[in-house]
Z-matrix of the N, CA and C atoms (Angstrom, degrees):
N
C 1 1.453
C 2 1.525 1 110.52
N 3 1.311 2 117.70 1 -10.25
C 4 1.472 3 121.19 2 -178.78
C 5 1.527 4 113.60 3 -65.49
N 6 1.355 5 117.48 4 -25.01
C 7 1.453 6 120.05 5 -179.91
C 8 1.523 7 112.53 6 -82.17
N 9 1.343 8 116.85 7 -16.41
C 10 1.452 9 118.31 8 178.73
C 11 1.531 10 112.59 9 -75.17
N 12 1.286 11 115.82 10 144.74
C 13 1.488 12 118.95 11 171.27
C 14 1.529 13 104.66 12 -71.42
N 15 1.314 14 115.30 13 161.39
C 16 1.472 15 119.98 14 -177.05
C 17 1.517 16 113.07 15 -126.02
N 18 1.308 17 113.89 16 152.97
C 19 1.473 18 122.24 17 168.90
C 20 1.502 19 105.02 18 -113.95
N 21 1.320 20 115.68 19 134.60
C 22 1.457 21 119.71 20 -179.25
C 23 1.529 22 111.92 21 -102.41
N 24 1.270 23 115.98 22 118.01
C 25 1.489 24 123.40 23 179.11
C 26 1.547 25 107.45 24 -99.41
N 27 1.302 26 117.16 25 121.27
C 28 1.471 27 120.13 26 175.97
C 29 1.502 28 111.15 27 -70.52
N 30 1.310 29 118.72 28 157.80
C 31 1.444 30 122.95 29 -177.39
C 32 1.551 31 110.76 30 -58.78
N 33 1.349 32 116.47 31 -39.12
C 34 1.486 33 117.10 32 178.99
C 35 1.513 34 111.73 33 -65.66
N 36 1.353 35 117.67 34 -33.56
C 37 1.450 36 121.12 35 177.15
C 38 1.531 37 108.98 36 -69.06
N 39 1.305 38 117.61 37 -43.03
C 40 1.469 39 122.10 38 178.90
C 41 1.528 40 108.31 39 -61.04
N 42 1.326 41 118.39 40 -45.19
C 43 1.460 42 122.19 41 -177.96
C 44 1.512 43 110.97 42 -64.87
N 45 1.311 44 117.84 43 -40.10
C 46 1.468 45 122.97 44 179.33
C 47 1.535 46 108.86 45 -61.74
N 48 1.306 47 116.59 46 -46.95
C 49 1.497 48 120.97 47 -179.37
C 50 1.523 49 107.60 48 -62.44
N 51 1.301 50 117.20 49 -44.00
C 52 1.472 51 121.39 50 -178.68
C 53 1.492 52 111.19 51 -59.63
N 54 1.328 53 116.54 52 -47.76
C 55 1.459 54 120.41 53 -177.73
C 56 1.538 55 114.28 54 -68.76
N 57 1.357 56 115.09 55 -44.80
C 58 1.464 57 117.69 56 -174.42
C 59 1.511 58 113.31 57 -84.85
N 60 1.303 59 116.69 58 -45.88
C 61 1.497 60 119.81 59 -174.45
C 62 1.510 61 112.19 60 -84.18
N 63 1.320 62 118.98 61 -46.39
C 64 1.424 63 121.57 62 -178.35
C 65 1.557 64 110.99 63 -84.83
N 66 1.345 65 115.51 64 -40.68
C 67 1.446 66 120.17 65 -178.93
C 68 1.544 67 115.70 66 -83.65
N 69 1.341 68 115.50 67 -14.58
C 70 1.454 69 121.08 68 174.54
C 71 1.547 70 112.68 69 73.31
N 72 1.321 71 117.59 70 18.38
C 73 1.466 72 120.35 71 -179.70
C 74 1.552 73 108.53 72 -78.37
N 75 1.366 74 114.56 73 146.74
C 76 1.442 75 120.19 74 169.51
C 77 1.516 76 109.00 75 -69.46
N 78 1.347 77 115.54 76 153.75
C 79 1.444 78 119.71 77 -176.98
C 80 1.535 79 111.86 78 -53.78
N 81 1.312 80 119.10 79 -42.09
C 82 1.468 81 121.03 80 -177.71
C 83 1.496 82 110.76 81 -62.16
N 84 1.350 83 116.72 82 -40.25
C 85 1.508 84 121.61 83 -178.99
C 86 1.533 85 110.07 84 -71.64
N 87 1.290 86 116.50 85 -42.29
C 88 1.479 87 120.31 86 179.21
C 89 1.553 88 110.01 87 -63.90
N 90 1.284 89 115.18 88 -41.57
C 91 1.490 90 121.71 89 178.08
C 92 1.527 91 109.68 90 -59.05
N 93 1.328 92 115.77 91 -43.58
C 94 1.490 93 118.81 92 178.53
C 95 1.542 94 111.58 93 -63.07
N 96 1.299 95 115.29 94 -38.77
C 97 1.481 96 120.17 95 178.93
C 98 1.524 97 110.10 96 -64.97
N 99 1.332 98 117.26 97 -36.46
C 100 1.440 99 122.53 98 179.66
C 101 1.493 100 113.18 99 -83.74
N 102 1.381 101 117.02 100 -7.19
C 103 1.462 102 125.05 101 -177.88
C 104 1.533 103 112.43 102 57.38
N 105 1.358 104 112.10 103 49.02
C 106 1.490 105 120.82 104 175.68
C 107 1.511 106 106.73 105 -137.15
N 108 1.344 107 115.19 106 169.28
C 109 1.457 108 120.17 107 179.75
C 110 1.519 109 109.36 108 -74.34
N 111 1.358 110 116.48 109 160.34
C 112 1.448 111 120.73 110 177.33
C 113 1.528 112 111.23 111 -65.80
N 114 1.374 113 119.35 112 -40.66
C 115 1.469 114 117.23 113 174.57
C 116 1.535 115 113.85 114 -60.55
N 117 1.348 116 117.33 115 -40.20
C 118 1.490 117 119.97 116 177.48
C 119 1.553 118 109.23 117 -63.13
N 120 1.296 119 117.15 118 -40.90
C 121 1.492 120 120.87 119 177.00
C 122 1.520 121 110.01 120 -58.24
N 123 1.313 122 115.95 121 -46.12
C 124 1.486 123 121.11 122 -177.16
C 125 1.542 124 110.26 123 -62.00
N 126 1.373 125 116.21 124 -38.95
C 127 1.464 126 119.85 125 177.97
C 128 1.487 127 109.98 126 -64.88
N 129 1.352 128 118.13 127 -43.88
C 130 1.453 129 122.06 128 179.59
C 131 1.495 130 110.44 129 -62.48
N 132 1.309 131 119.28 130 -43.22
C 133 1.473 132 123.78 131 179.00
C 134 1.529 133 109.78 132 -60.54
N 135 1.319 134 115.74 133 -46.52
C 136 1.462 135 120.60 134 -178.16
C 137 1.496 136 110.43 135 -59.55
N 138 1.308 137 118.52 136 -42.64
C 139 1.435 138 123.72 137 178.99
C 140 1.508 139 111.32 138 -65.30
N 141 1.361 140 115.78 139 -42.54
C 142 1.473 141 121.29 140 179.86
C 143 1.518 142 110.58 141 -65.87
N 144 1.350 143 117.41 142 -42.05
C 145 1.469 144 119.42 143 -179.53
C 146 1.527 145 110.12 144 -64.52
N 147 1.321 146 115.86 145 -39.03
C 148 1.490 147 120.03 146 179.78
C 149 1.531 148 110.96 147 -61.69
N 150 1.365 149 114.09 148 -44.73
C 151 1.475 150 117.90 149 -177.69
C 152 1.522 151 111.02 150 -67.23
N 153 1.355 152 116.30 151 -40.70
C 154 1.454 153 120.51 152 -177.44
C 155 1.570 154 108.44 153 -68.53
N 156 1.301 155 117.62 154 -40.68
C 157 1.474 156 119.90 155 176.99
C 158 1.536 157 110.31 156 -60.00
N 159 1.334 158 115.05 157 -45.98
C 160 1.456 159 120.61 158 179.83
C 161 1.571 160 110.00 159 -58.51
N 162 1.321 161 115.75 160 -43.11
C 163 1.473 162 117.78 161 -178.93
C 164 1.539 163 111.28 162 -67.37
N 165 1.298 164 119.31 163 -36.64
C 166 1.443 165 123.72 164 -179.99
C 167 1.520 166 111.64 165 -71.12
N 168 1.296 167 116.56 166 -50.06
C 169 1.478 168 121.89 167 -177.62
C 170 1.511 169 112.36 168 -67.96
N 171 1.322 170 115.52 169 -40.43
C 172 1.508 171 119.87 170 -173.93
C 173 1.567 172 111.69 171 -102.25
N 174 1.295 173 115.69 172 11.53
C 175 1.479 174 121.53 173 178.31
C 176 1.511 175 112.43 174 49.02
N 177 1.340 176 112.67 175 67.10
C 178 1.499 177 120.88 176 178.58
C 179 1.512 178 107.52 177 -118.43
N 180 1.308 179 114.05 178 153.70
C 181 1.467 180 120.09 179 175.78
C 182 1.523 181 108.13 180 -77.45
N 183 1.320 182 115.45 181 149.01
C 184 1.508 183 120.58 182 177.51
C 185 1.542 184 103.91 183 -105.71
N 186 1.313 185 114.30 184 122.31
C 187 1.470 186 121.27 185 176.21
C 188 1.533 187 106.84 186 -115.36
N 189 1.334 188 113.96 187 138.85
C 190 1.441 189 120.19 188 -178.83
C 191 1.549 190 107.11 189 -109.03
N 192 1.323 191 116.24 190 127.71
C 193 1.466 192 120.95 191 -173.94
C 194 1.511 193 111.39 192 -134.09
N 195 1.305 194 113.83 193 159.22
C 196 1.449 195 120.67 194 167.27
C 197 1.515 196 115.48 195 107.77
N 198 1.291 197 117.18 196 123.13
C 199 1.420 198 121.25 197 170.42
C 200 1.533 199 115.49 198 76.39
N 201 1.309 200 114.59 199 178.97
C 202 1.467 201 121.57 200 179.03
C 203 1.531 202 106.41 201 -99.07
N 204 1.274 203 116.37 202 133.70
C 205 1.456 204 118.99 203 -174.84
C 206 1.543 205 110.56 204 -142.38
N 207 1.298 206 115.55 205 162.94
C 208 1.448 207 122.20 206 175.10
C 209 1.509 208 108.87 207 -99.95
N 210 1.320 209 117.63 208 127.83
C 211 1.432 210 123.26 209 176.71
C 212 1.528 211 107.81 210 -120.09
N 213 1.310 212 116.24 211 119.29
C 214 1.483 213 118.41 212 -177.23
C 215 1.499 214 113.82 213 62.10
N 216 1.337 215 118.44 214 32.65
C 217 1.418 216 120.59 215 179.43
C 218 1.490 217 117.08 216 79.64
N 219 1.295 218 117.35 217 7.83
C 220 1.495 219 122.54 218 -176.16
C 221 1.532 220 106.94 219 -132.61
N 222 1.309 221 115.98 220 138.55
C 223 1.460 222 120.67 221 176.47
C 224 1.503 223 109.97 222 -66.57
N 225 1.306 224 115.30 223 142.49
C 226 1.477 225 121.33 224 -174.12
C 227 1.541 226 110.21 225 -61.07
N 228 1.268 227 122.06 226 -38.05
C 229 1.476 228 121.73 227 -172.73
C 230 1.509 229 111.46 228 -106.23
N 231 1.329 230 119.67 229 18.02
C 232 1.474 231 122.01 230 177.61
C 233 1.531 232 110.44 231 -72.57
N 234 1.295 233 114.75 232 142.62
C 235 1.498 234 119.31 233 178.97
C 236 1.527 235 112.50 234 -91.64
N 237 1.323 236 118.64 235 -9.24
C 238 1.480 237 119.33 236 -177.55
C 239 1.478 238 115.55 237 -101.13
């Protein structure tokens, strides 16, 4: 995968996609969960959709970056 160009999805973009697309929440409800305004949520979704479309059409890897997060119920940098 190192030879592929990449698209970088921020954690807020990833979370917005997760809530709205996978979770089926309406934008207003997903925005409340993220503690942001509905217009801010829409901007984040638009950016995420653009990046995901670019990665699909132009065969690019999707990399998720930014902040500390839990993956599979475990913090990313935990030693235990």
